[in-house]
N, C-alpha and C positions, 0 to 999 in steps of 0.2 A: 787253420781250418781243416777239419777232417771230414770223413764221410757222413757224419751226423750233423755237421754245421748247417744252420738255417738262418736266413736273415730275419732279424727282429725278435724271434723267440724260439724256444725249443720245439714248438709245435708248428711254427710257420705262421702263427696268428698273433693276436694281441696279448696273449698270456706271456708274462715275463719268464725269463730263464729261471729254472729252479736253482736255488742257492747251493744245492748239494753237488758234490763231485759225481760225474757220470760213471766213475769206476767204483769208488768206495761207498758212495751214497752218503758221505758225511759232509757237513758244512765246515768252513774254515775254522769256526769257533770250536766245533767238536774235535777237529784234528789237533788244534793247539792245546785244548784242555784235556783231551783224552775222552773218547766216546764211552758213555755209560749205557749205550743202547743194549749191548749184550747183557749187562746186569739186569736191566728191566725185563728183557725177554726171559732170562733165567728165572726171575721171580714169578713171571706169569706162567711159565711151564710148570713150576713147582705147585702153583695154585691149581693148575689143571690136572695135576697128578700124572704128568707125562713120565713114562718109564725112563730111568737113568741107564741108558745103554747106548753105545756107539753104533750108529747105522753105517754100513758100508754099501756102496752102490751095487756091487755085484752079488750081494747076499740076497737080494729080493727082486723077483720078477716084477715088471711094471704092471700097474692096474690098467685094465683095458675096458673099453665101452662095448656094450651090446648095441644092436641096431634097434631103433624105435620104429614102431609101425607107422606113426604119423606125428607131426609136431603137436606139442601139448603145453599147456600152462597148468601149474599145480603148486599149491602152497607147500613150503618145506623143500623146494627145489631151487637151485641156482642154474643159470644158463650162461655158457661161455661161447665165444666164437670157436669154430672148428678151423684150425689153421692148416693151410695147404703146405705142409712141410714134412720133416722127418722128426720122429719122436727122439728126444735126447735126454739122457740122464747126465746132469752136471754135478761133479763131486770134487770136494776138497777135503781130504780125510786125514785126520790125525795130527794136525799141527802145522806151524808155519813152514817147516821144512818140506812139507808134502806139496807137490805140484798139483794144480788142478787137472782133472781128467774129464773128458766127454765121452759118453758111450751111446751107441745106437741102441735101439730097442732089444736087439738080440745079443748085445754085449760087446760088439766090435768097437774098438777104440777109434774115436774120430777127433781126438784132440788136435792133431796136426792139420786137419781139414778146416777147422774154424778157429784160427789163433786169436782173432779179436774177441770171441766169446770166452775162450780160455783165459785171456789176459784180464778181462773184466771180472771173471770169477775169482781169479787169484788176488785181485785188488780188494775184494770185500774183507772187512776187518773182523773176520770170524775164523777160528782155527779149524772148524770142521762143519761142512754143509753137504747135504745131498738134495739137489733140486730136480724137479721133473717138469719137462716142458716140450715145446715144439720149436725146432729151429727153422727159420724161413729166410728167404731173400726177397725183399720188397721191390716192386717196380716203381716207376716215377710217380704213379698215382697212390702209392702206399699200399697196394694190394700184394699179398704173397704171390710170388711167381715161382711155380714149381720148375719151370724150364731153367730159370736162373739158378735155382738151388741145385739142380742136376749138374749144371756146368761146374759149380763150385765143388760138388762131391767128386767129380771125375778128375780134378786136378791132382797132380802128385809132386811136381817140382816145387820146392820151397819158395823160390822166387815168384813163380806163377801164383801160388796161394797167397803170398803177401800182397801182390798187386791186386788180386781179386778181392782181398779183404777190404780194400779201399774203394775199388770201382764197383763191386757188387757186395757190399757188407751184409753179413748175416746178423740176424737178431734172434735171440732165444726168448720166446714168450713163455714165461714160467707160470705154471698153473698149480703146482703142488710142492710141498716141502716135507720130505721124508724124515730128515734128521737135522738137528741144529746142535752143534757142539756135542755135549755128552748126553743129549736127550733124543729119545725116539718119539717122533710125532705121529707115527702111523696109527696108533689107537685113538687119537683125538678126532673130534668132528672136523669135517672138511672146512667149515667156515672158520674154525679156530686156527687151523693150519694156514689158511689163506690170509687171515688177519696178521699173523706173524710174518708171513712171506712178504706182504705188502710193506711191512715196516723195515725189512732188511734189504730190499732191492732199491737201487737208484731209480729216480723218476725218468731218466733218459739214458741213452746209450745202448750197448749190445744186449743187456739183460733187461727185460721188461716184465712187469707184473701183468699177468693175463686177467683182466678185470671181468666182472660178471654182472648180470642183472638178476633180481630175485623175483620168482613167481611168474614172469611174463615171457614164457618160452615162445608162444605163437607170435607175439609182437616182434620179438627179436628175429625169429625165423623169417618173417615177412620182410624185414629190413635187409637181412642177409641175402634173401632171394632177389630183392630189387637191385642189390649192388653186385650180384653175380659172384658172391663169395662162396666158400666151400660148404659151410653148414653151421650147425649149432650142436654143442654137447650139453646135455642136461645131466645134472648131478644132484643127488640127495645131499642137502646141506649138512646133515649130521652123520654122513657116511665116513667110516674109518678107511684107511688105505689098505686094500687087500690085493695080493698079486693075482694076475689072471683076469679073465672076463667076469664082469659083474653087472647085474641089472641095476645097481646103484648109479651107474653111469650109462647114459643112453645117447647115442649119436643120431642126429637128424641131418642127413646129408641132403643138400639141394640137388634136385633132379635137373639134369641138363639135356 
C-alpha cells in the first residue's frame, strides 16, 4: 500500500479500480502485446496537421491567464478548477535516455522536490513529452493545501523529501500538452490538446488529467465557492497555446 491506496476503489467509492497502471497508464494486455497508443496519437496529430518539430520545456514561456471581471458562462469556452498550487512544466525530452525534469514557472528546476511526480512522468511509455499543469498537495478531505505544499517545497535533504513524498504526496494536475514526441501541439485548439492529454495520462496516481466542463462557468464557480476552493479558469475551447498573458484564458478567483 502506498500514499494513493484507498479501500474498495481508486476513488474511495463504489467505482472499481482502473485496470491501467498508475505509472504507465497501460493495461497488462497492452504491456504484454506492446502499446499501439502512440501510433494512434501520431495518426491523429497528422490528421490535425500538427507541426513536426520537437518542443523543449525551456524554449517557450508558459501561457498565463488574465483576470476576469466577474464569473461568466459562454458558449465556446471550457472551465477548469483553479488549483491552489505551483505552476509546473513537466518534460521528458529526446528519448529513453533522457530523465524527466520538472520546472517551476520561471524555469527553476524542481525535479528533486517532487520525486514521485518525476517517477510517474518517467514511467509514461512515450519518448518525449512536455506537460503543463499545477502541482498540489491534498489534505485529508481532498482539497489542495497550500500550507502542505510550502512544507514540501522547503525540504532539501533527500531523505526528508522521500519521506514527505509518502506522508504528503504531491499530485500534478495536468491541463495542457505542449509537445508529444516529434509533434508540436501548441498551434492546435485547446480541446484537441486536452483530448490527447486525456488519452496519455493514467486515471490514478501522481499525474492527473485536469478535467473541465463546457459552457457552464457560473455554475462551476458557484460550486467552487460553496466548497471554499481557489477558483475557476475559463479558457477558449479553440485557443492555441501562446506564451505570456492572454485574454483567451481568464481566471475567476473566489473572494475570501
